[in-house]
C-alpha positions as a printed NumPy array, in Angstrom:
array([[  8.717,  41.235,  12.225],
       [  7.496,  43.386,   9.209],
       [ 10.028,  41.518,   7.514],
       [  9.099,  38.154,   7.936],
       [  5.647,  39.159,   7.404],
       [  6.053,  40.603,   4.054],
       [  8.676,  37.741,   2.625],
       [  5.322,  35.643,   3.961],
       [  3.062,  37.248,   1.57 ],
       [  5.583,  37.096,  -1.038],
       [  5.751,  33.134,  -1.279],
       [  2.333,  32.489,  -0.765],
       [  1.493,  34.422,  -3.87 ],
       [  4.133,  32.247,  -5.555],
       [  2.41 ,  29.443,  -4.184],
       [ -0.576,  30.735,  -5.421],
       [  1.437,  31.439,  -9.221],
       [  2.577,  28.173,  -9.088],
       [ -0.575,  25.859,  -8.313],
       [ -2.182,  28.539, -11.205],
       [  0.795,  27.159, -14.003],
       [  0.189,  23.083, -12.915],
       [ -3.353,  23.744, -13.114],
       [ -2.919,  25.37 , -16.422],
       [  0.147,  22.608, -17.296],
       [ -2.239,  19.754, -16.947],
       [ -5.178,  20.815, -18.776],
       [ -3.015,  21.328, -21.928],
       [ -1.498,  18.161, -21.755],
       [ -5.044,  16.356, -20.597],
       [ -6.568,  17.925, -23.933],
       [ -3.46 ,  16.938, -25.851],
       [ -3.759,  13.768, -25.348],
       [ -7.304,  14.27 , -26.778],
       [ -6.923,  16.366, -29.093],
       [ -4.293,  13.21 , -30.846],
       [ -7.641,  11.22 , -31.098],
       [ -9.703,  13.711, -32.268],
       [ -7.187,  15.094, -35.168],
       [ -7.159,  11.393, -36.894],
       [-10.915,  10.789, -36.076],
       [-10.42 ,   7.717, -33.584],
       [-10.923,   7.199, -29.495],
       [ -7.495,   7.907, -28.227],
       [ -8.624,   5.594, -25.321],
       [ -9.484,   1.905, -27.526],
       [ -6.321,   3.151, -29.348],
       [ -4.034,   2.782, -26.729],
       [ -5.717,   0.887, -23.888],
       [ -8.472,  -1.757, -25.892],
       [ -6.277,  -2.521, -29.263],
       [ -2.628,  -1.407, -27.578],
       [ -1.578,   0.309, -30.607],
       [  2.397,   1.049, -29.484],
       [  2.464,   3.765, -32.865],
       [ -0.524,   5.197, -31.794],
       [  1.006,   5.523, -28.347],
       [  4.491,   6.498, -29.174],
       [  2.638,   9.538, -31.266],
       [  0.739,  10.6  , -28.354],
       [  3.441,  10.015, -26.289],
       [  5.635,  12.446, -28.822],
       [  2.636,  14.966, -29.09 ],
       [  2.288,  15.183, -24.945],
       [  6.457,  15.589, -23.865],
       [  6.69 ,  18.515, -26.83 ],
       [  3.535,  20.007, -25.348],
       [  5.801,  19.574, -21.867],
       [  9.171,  21.401, -23.345],
       [  6.754,  24.303, -24.481],
       [  5.25 ,  24.563, -20.586],
       [  8.628,  25.018, -20.064],
       [  8.987,  27.74 , -21.677],
       [  6.534,  29.676, -20.948],
       [  7.148,  29.112, -16.926],
       [  9.429,  31.926, -16.862],
       [  9.65 ,  31.726, -13.237],
       [  9.184,  35.19 , -12.85 ],
       [  5.891,  36.894, -10.602],
       [  3.698,  38.446, -13.353],
       [  1.506,  41.884, -11.612],
       [ -1.268,  40.401, -11.157],
       [ -2.922,  36.351, -10.334],
       [ -5.36 ,  37.018, -13.861],
       [ -2.706,  38.315, -16.074],
       [  0.132,  34.916, -14.835],
       [ -3.541,  33.066, -16.244],
       [ -3.516,  35.041, -19.241],
       [  0.444,  34.455, -20.144],
       [  0.451,  31.165, -19.294],
       [ -2.733,  30.367, -21.263],
       [ -1.832,  32.238, -24.029],
       [  2.029,  30.584, -24.773],
       [  0.949,  27.248, -23.784],
       [ -2.198,  27.53 , -26.316],
       [ -0.168,  29.414, -29.088],
       [  2.574,  26.59 , -28.026],
       [ -0.243,  23.593, -29.116],
       [ -1.342,  25.225, -32.169],
       [  2.252,  25.45 , -33.463],
       [  3.057,  22.065, -32.56 ],
       [ -0.091,  20.38 , -33.961],
       [  0.561,  23.109, -37.492],
       [  4.81 ,  21.828, -37.463],
       [  3.333,  18.331, -37.184],
       [  0.446,  19.118, -40.258],
       [  3.301,  20.486, -42.074],
       [  5.572,  18.071, -41.274],
       [  2.911,  15.224, -42.857],
       [  2.231,  17.41 , -46.168],
       [  5.739,  18.665, -46.818],
       [  8.368,  16.661, -44.958],
       [  6.63 ,  13.465, -45.425],
       [  4.746,  13.87 , -48.593],
       [  4.981,  10.779, -50.369],
       [  3.439,   8.271, -47.514],
       [ -0.312,   9.011, -45.297],
       [  1.076,   9.316, -42.189],
       [ -2.472,   9.219, -39.171],
       [ -3.371,   5.93 , -41.86 ],
       [  0.485,   4.202, -41.23 ],
       [ -0.32 ,   5.093, -37.937],
       [ -2.998,   4.283, -37.129],
       [ -2.126,   0.821, -38.314],
       [  0.724,   0.174, -36.041],
       [  3.426,   1.475, -38.019],
       [  6.168,   2.415, -35.106],
       [  8.732,   3.044, -38.019],
       [  6.271,   6.506, -38.553],
       [  5.414,   6.846, -35.033],
       [  8.78 ,   7.41 , -34.312],
       [  9.889,  10.318, -37.241],
       [  6.13 ,  11.73 , -35.366],
       [  7.457,  11.277, -32.668],
       [ 10.434,  12.764, -33.196],
       [  9.577,  15.826, -35.042],
       [  6.838,  16.847, -32.76 ],
       [  9.345,  16.554, -29.845],
       [ 11.795,  19.039, -31.594],
       [  9.686,  21.245, -32.928],
       [  8.468,  22.399, -29.434],
       [ 12.526,  22.172, -28.758],
       [ 12.516,  25.176, -31.372],
       [  9.315,  26.55 , -29.738],
       [ 10.898,  26.457, -26.349],
       [ 13.794,  28.408, -27.229],
       [ 12.157,  31.213, -29.236],
       [  9.62 ,  31.579, -26.33 ],
       [ 12.82 ,  32.368, -23.404],
       [ 13.971,  34.418, -26.765],
       [ 11.459,  36.314, -26.995],
       [ 10.097,  39.152, -24.043],
       [  6.43 ,  40.502, -22.961],
       [  3.201,  39.414, -24.056],
       [  2.295,  41.42 , -26.77 ],
       [  1.756,  41.063, -30.696],
       [  5.375,  41.626, -31.72 ],
       [  5.925,  38.571, -29.213],
       [  4.078,  36.326, -31.162],
       [  4.933,  37.756, -34.552],
       [  8.484,  37.405, -33.797],
       [  7.668,  33.583, -32.669],
       [  5.624,  32.685, -35.124],
       [  8.285,  33.902, -37.462],
       [ 11.33 ,  31.973, -35.439],
       [  9.177,  29.048, -35.824],
       [  8.281,  29.151, -40.047],
       [ 11.921,  29.019, -40.64 ],
       [ 12.454,  26.375, -37.754],
       [ 10.159,  24.51 , -40.271],
       [ 11.973,  25.006, -43.577],
       [ 15.009,  23.202, -42.133],
       [ 12.803,  20.31 , -40.832],
       [ 11.958,  20.11 , -44.18 ],
       [ 15.482,  20.471, -46.025],
       [ 17.064,  18.216, -43.361],
       [ 14.906,  15.774, -44.658],
       [ 15.196,  16.022, -48.238],
       [ 18.725,  16.426, -47.581],
       [ 18.162,  12.399, -45.745],
       [ 16.319,  11.433, -48.521],
       [ 18.804,  12.385, -51.383],
       [ 21.725,  11.088, -49.578],
       [ 19.636,   7.153, -48.85 ],
       [ 18.6  ,   7.193, -52.209],
       [ 22.055,   7.677, -54.018],
       [ 23.41 ,   4.145, -51.211],
       [ 19.974,   2.221, -51.837],
       [ 19.65 ,   2.382, -56.218],
       [ 17.05 ,   5.653, -56.38 ],
       [ 14.975,   3.982, -53.211],
       [ 12.544,   6.599, -51.317],
       [ 13.174,   6.34 , -47.671],
       [  9.32 ,   7.576, -47.086],
       [  8.541,   4.167, -48.409],
       [ 11.143,   2.672, -46.115],
       [  9.818,   4.601, -42.976],
       [  6.329,   3.348, -44.662],
       [  7.353,  -0.749, -44.76 ],
       [  8.483,  -0.237, -41.154],
       [ 12.343,   0.179, -41.574],
       [ 12.92 ,   1.108, -37.615],
       [ 16.575,   1.148, -37.782],
       [ 15.852,   4.128, -40.549],
       [ 13.247,   6.049, -38.264],
       [ 15.885,   5.759, -34.549],
       [ 18.78 ,   7.55 , -37.24 ],
       [ 16.156,  10.106, -39.169],
       [ 14.622,  11.485, -35.059],
       [ 18.519,  11.358, -34.218],
       [ 19.043,  14.234, -36.725],
       [ 15.529,  15.787, -35.934],
       [ 16.231,  16.055, -32.892],
       [ 19.769,  17.258, -32.972],
       [ 19.217,  20.307, -35.337],
       [ 15.919,  21.481, -33.135],
       [ 18.768,  21.507, -30.28 ],
       [ 21.483,  23.215, -32.737],
       [ 18.59 ,  25.683, -33.492],
       [ 17.875,  25.942, -29.482],
       [ 21.749,  28.57 , -29.968],
       [ 20.621,  30.556, -32.581],
       [ 18.819,  33.073, -29.177],
       [ 22.137,  33.348, -27.107],
       [ 23.152,  35.586, -30.475],
       [ 20.306,  36.665, -31.862],
       [ 18.76 ,  40.771, -30.207],
       [ 15.42 ,  40.309, -29.82 ],
       [ 13.943,  43.218, -31.399],
       [ 10.043,  43.019, -30.833],
       [  9.287,  45.249, -34.001],
       [ 12.462,  43.859, -36.149],
       [ 10.874,  41.58 , -38.132],
       [ 12.894,  41.219, -41.432],
       [ 16.144,  41.666, -39.324],
       [ 14.895,  38.873, -36.871],
       [ 13.186,  36.61 , -39.392],
       [ 16.621,  36.681, -41.139],
       [ 19.013,  36.211, -38.302],
       [ 17.235,  33.236, -37.23 ],
       [ 17.523,  32.209, -40.942],
       [ 21.24 ,  32.508, -40.981],
       [ 22.375,  31.193, -37.305],
       [ 19.935,  27.994, -38.585],
       [ 22.102,  26.883, -41.923],
       [ 25.134,  27.506, -40.69 ],
       [ 24.763,  25.34 , -37.052],
       [ 23.226,  23.186, -39.612],
       [ 26.385,  23.061, -41.444],
       [ 28.457,  22.434, -38.661],
       [ 26.616,  20.38 , -36.683],
       [ 26.903,  17.954, -40.043],
       [ 30.671,  18.475, -40.212],
       [ 31.184,  17.476, -36.77 ],
       [ 28.667,  14.174, -36.776],
       [ 30.266,  12.81 , -39.675],
       [ 33.973,  13.16 , -37.912],
       [ 32.576,  11.847, -34.355],
       [ 30.693,   9.015, -36.247],
       [ 33.754,   7.898, -38.018],
       [ 35.596,   7.933, -35.05 ],
       [ 33.461,   6.309, -32.685],
       [ 31.502,   4.16 , -34.99 ],
       [ 35.149,   3.   , -36.376],
       [ 35.133,  -0.419, -39.227],
       [ 31.516,   0.077, -39.151],
       [ 29.399,   0.398, -42.697],
       [ 26.726,   2.642, -40.731],
       [ 24.845,   2.526, -44.669],
       [ 24.593,  -0.723, -44.821],
       [ 23.957,  -1.931, -40.776],
       [ 21.276,   0.915, -40.353],
       [ 19.558,   0.951, -43.987],
       [ 20.035,  -2.976, -45.203],
       [ 20.459,  -5.486, -41.81 ],
       [ 17.986,  -2.477, -40.349],
       [ 20.293,  -2.932, -37.213],
       [ 18.435,  -0.939, -34.59 ],
       [ 21.633,  -1.056, -32.122],
       [ 23.504,   0.972, -34.653],
       [ 21.013,   3.598, -35.38 ],
       [ 20.241,   4.238, -31.423],
       [ 23.862,   4.365, -31.177],
       [ 24.021,   7.329, -34.321],
       [ 21.384,   9.204, -32.372],
       [ 22.694,   9.343, -28.948],
       [ 25.825,  10.889, -30.696],
       [ 23.998,  13.239, -32.916],
       [ 21.533,  14.618, -29.405],
       [ 24.763,  14.322, -27.672],
       [ 26.931,  16.506, -30.223],
       [ 24.426,  18.794, -30.258],
       [ 23.711,  19.229, -26.763],
       [ 28.263,  19.728, -26.965],
       [ 27.62 ,  22.369, -29.487],
       [ 24.758,  24.142, -27.98 ],
       [ 26.635,  24.452, -24.716],
       [ 29.582,  25.851, -26.072],
       [ 28.122,  28.539, -28.301],
       [ 25.785,  29.42 , -24.563]])
């Protein structure tokens, strides 16, 4: 009887914690939807429901999905010492994740997509730019989640470690974009990949989205090899940097081999970059994500 009563008490406590986590998660997801409109100074309801702006919808969907991914990293499945600590921890990680997502998108806009005005293009209904924006947000969220799962406790050191890995991930996102731009320019008489996206080349956007998601998934593998040491700030950031570069190289080599096998006898550059073949681009995206997931699973 004593055991049964204890089990009942434990179940009740877990139910309360579940309600706390769900309430905070729902509140943050709702805030993200409105934050999308506030950040570009538009009414999200008007853009989504009256103007039927598909691009804004895609961008908002990416932001909401990204926050949901981050929140899964904040929910550890372990009960905190008290309901208050659980609420504080969930809120702190959730809000910090939301801030990092927005900051990551800001950096992506200003550095990675420095040739175009992303927000203005999305408001005008540019689907291609919206797809890249959504993929960048989700990729950032995948990385933040992996770091949340890697770090431990709720201290200043934890947030420093999370931000350090986040900074490395954003550097790698910019490096990936620049690498793709260089390759695109070589194949298209020095044309700009960013300008091609601004002109609405959806196939190009889909393929680039696949590369960003694949890089984020492969970045996740680092959490299985780097030991979290709270105050080892330099070694933590160098470890994430070294491992992410290694994983990006491995991923690039594997993707080149697999795409030549799966999409044999197909000129990918011509189909995607010149003929704007969305079907081929989507297959490329699927291959990129699949290989990254397989690589990450093997590393785990």
